[in-house]
N, C-alpha and C positions, 0 to 999 in steps of 0.2 A: 172661274178662277177663285181660289180661296186665299185668304190672307191670315197669316199667323202674327201675333204680336211679337215684338222683339223679345228674345230670351232675357232672363234676369240678368244676367250680366250683359274667171276665165281660165288661166292655167289651172290645172288640178293638182293639189297637193294631197297625197294619200299617205296615211300612216296606219300600219297594220298591227302595231303593238296594242295589246288588250289591257285595259285597266284591271288591277288586281284587287279592287274593293270586293269583298265577299258578299256584301249586302245588296244583291240585285233587286231593283225596284222599278216598277213602271212609271213612277212619278217624275215629273219635270218640275223641279223646285229651283227658285231663284232666291238667294239670300244676299242681303246688303251688309257688307262689313265696313265700308267707308263711303260716305256720301258727300264729303266736302270737296271744294276745289281750292287751289292756291296753297293754303297752309292749314295744318291742323288747328282746330279751335276748341280746346278743352275748356271747361268751366261751367259755372252754374247756369249760364244762359243758353247752353247747348246740350243740356242733359237729355231732353226728349228725342231730339233728332240725331244727336251724335256729333263728334268733332273730328273723326278720322277722315283722311283723304281717300280717294277713289279705290274701291275694290268691290267687285261683285262676283259671287260664286254661283254657278249653275250646276245642279246635279241632275243628270239625265240617266235614269236607270243606275247602272254601276259605273258610270263615267262622271268625272268631275272636271269642269272647265272653270277657270279663274280669269276674270277680266280686270286688268290693271293691278299694279302693285304699290298703291299708296300706303299710308300707315295702317289702313284697314287690313292689309295683308299680314301684318304682324299679329293682329288679333286672331285672324283666321288660322294662322300657323299654330298658335297656342292651342286652338281647338282641335286641330288635326293631330296633335301629339297623342291624343286619346284614341286615334284610329289607325295608327301605323301598322304595317307599312302603307305608305301613301303613294299613289301615282296620280298626277294631274297634268292638265295642259293649261298653260298660262298665256293669255293673249294680251299684248300691250297695244293700246290705242295709239300711244306715242310716248315719248320719254321726257316730257317736262317733269320737273321734280316731284310735283304732287302725285304723279302716277307711278313713280319708281322708288320713292324714299322709304317704303316699307320693305323693299327687297333685301337689303343687307341685314334686316332683323327677322327674316322669315326662317325660323328655327328648323322646320323640317328639311330645308335645303342643306343643312349642315350634317344630316344624318345619313349614313351610307345606304341604308335599306330602302330609301325613298327614291322615286324617279319623277322627273319633271321634263315636259316638252314645252319649250318656250318659243313663242312666235312674235315677230314684230317686223315692221318695215325698215328698209335701209333708209337712213336719213339723207337729206339733201347734200350733206358733206361726204357721203359715201360710207359712213360708219354703220356697222351692223348692230342688231339688237344686243348681241353678246358683248360687243365692244363698248356700247354705251352703258350697259348695266355694270360692266367691269370698271369703267372710268370713274363712276361715282364712289367706288370702293378703293381708290388708289391713294396712298399716302401723299400729302399730309391731310387729305380731306376725310379719310376713314382709316382706322388702324388695322382692319382685317381685309385682305384682298379676296377677290371672288374665288380664287383657286382653293381657298381653305374650305369652301363648301364641298362636302364629300358625297352628296347625293349624286345620282346619275342624272346629269342634265344634258339635254340635247337641244340645240338651237336651230330655228328655221327662219330664214329670211323670206318674207312675203312681199308681194306688190299689191297695192290697193286694186281691187278688181279680181284677185285670185279667188278661186273656190277651193275649199278644204273639205275633204271627205274623211270621216273618222269611222272606226268600227262601230257597229251597233246601229248603222243607218243614220248617223248624225251628219248633217250637211251644214256647212258654214259658208256664207257669202260675205264678201268684204267690199267696201267702197271707200273712196277718199272723202274726207270731211274738210270743211272750210275752216282751217285752223293754222296758225303760224307754224312753220317747220314740218308740216305734214301730220295728219292724224288719220286713223282708220276706224270706220264703223263696222260692226259685226252683226250678221243675221244668222241665228242658230235655229235650225229646224230639225225636229225629231218626233216621230210617232204622230205626225199631223199637227204638231203644235210648234209655235214660233215665238222666240224672244229676240228682241233687237237691242243691242248695246250701242248707243249713239251719244257718246260723251264728247265734250269739247268740239263743238261745231257752231259756226255763226251763220245765221240765216241771211239770205239776200233780201234787199229792200224791195226789189221790183218783181220777184218771182219766188216760187218754191224751189228748193234745192232738189233737183231730180235724183241725185245720189241718195239723199235721205229718204225721199218718197219711195224709191225702189227698194231700199232696205226694209222700210216700214210697211210695205204693202200687205194689207190684211193680217197683220201680226196680232197675236194674242196679247203681247206685251211689248211696249216701246219704252225704253229707258232713255230719257232725253235730257240734254244739257239745258237747264233752265237757271243758269247762274244769276240772271238779272230779271227785273220786271221791265216792261216796256218803258215805264217812267224813268228808271235808272239808265236804260240803254240810250234813251234820247235826251238825257239831262243836258241842259244848255251849258252849264258850268263844267261838267265832267262827263261828256258823252262816252259811251263804250263802243262806238263803232270801230271796227277793225281789231278789236281785242280777242276775237276768236270764240265768242260765246253767244248764246241765244237767250231767249226769255220764255217764261211759262206760257205767255199769251200765244207766242208763235208755236210752242209745243202743242198746245191745244188745236191750233189750226192744222198743223202737220198731221196730228192723230186723226182728225176728222177727214182730211183730204185723202189720207192713205187707208182709211177704213180700219183703223186700229181698235181693238177691243178695250184695252186698258193702257193708259200712259202714266208713267211715273216720272215726276220732275226730280232732277238729279244734279249733282255738282254744285251744291249750295255755296253762295258767296260767303266768305268769312264774316262779313258784317251782318248776316241774316241770323238773328237769334231765334229761339223756339217760338216766341210770340209772333214774330214776323212770318215764320214759316207756317204757323197755324193759320194766319190770315191768308197767305197764298193758297193753302189747301182749300180753304173755304171758297175762294174765288175760282180755283180750278174746277171744283166740283159743281159750281153753279153753271159752268160752261160745258163741262164734260163729266157727268156724274160718276163714271168709273175711273176718273183720274185721281191721283194722289201724289203726295210729296214723300220722297224717299226718307226712311228712318233707318238708322244703323241698327242691325239685328233683325229687321223686318224680313219675313219669309213669304214669298208668293208661290202658290202651287198652280201651275197651268192645267186646267181641266181638259 
């Protein structure tokens, strides 16, 4: 697996639509557009790792997959304006605000020549992914309703555990994650290579989460929720048990147990500045040499 520095700036769901990106490539690339959790954290203390919330892009040959729509999606959208027409599939882990707040600012979705396939689970209250994305754009919370988006958007309701087959031999497995109000993890396999997106999940204190281990099994890359350190998670005055997030220490143990080649710690807490994350990466690599901490703009190429 190669790493590029950040740029200067069960049921089977089948979809036979073919992406129209003309630049076919055998590469499996993963790019991080937003790596924070909870709220964006711009400022001098977060320049190196970035302050945008959750958004990861995977480019598999001529297909483009996007995971979550935090404020990083806005930045990705600006980059895609140079590549239109654009077709992509967008997979939401869940719809807490830090994972959807970039969607109303995703400029390519307002342009008719573009096409997006949008996937997400039905919420415990019965609302669909389309309804929840639309709800955040309803007056008086937002001035522009979703129907103003003129791109061709198709919505797919999935159930954790579903398998999704895409053109080009792309296989996606899903599993439920331990997070309030339901979240989904995704395992993407193509051309013998696998990347796992496992954001917003809390580990169990007495055992490994079998859903996470199943998704991560022998993966080339595991993107894992490492919002806290073990010390923060178990802090006597402000414990984080039950908040729906994990730690980098558990992420390392999961990676070892599942036979993962590389693990990337993701979903950084707003209070973790660049120096703090530098220290975490040093500790991660002491326990798992191929581990690292997610940086906004970072590109990984799966070999």
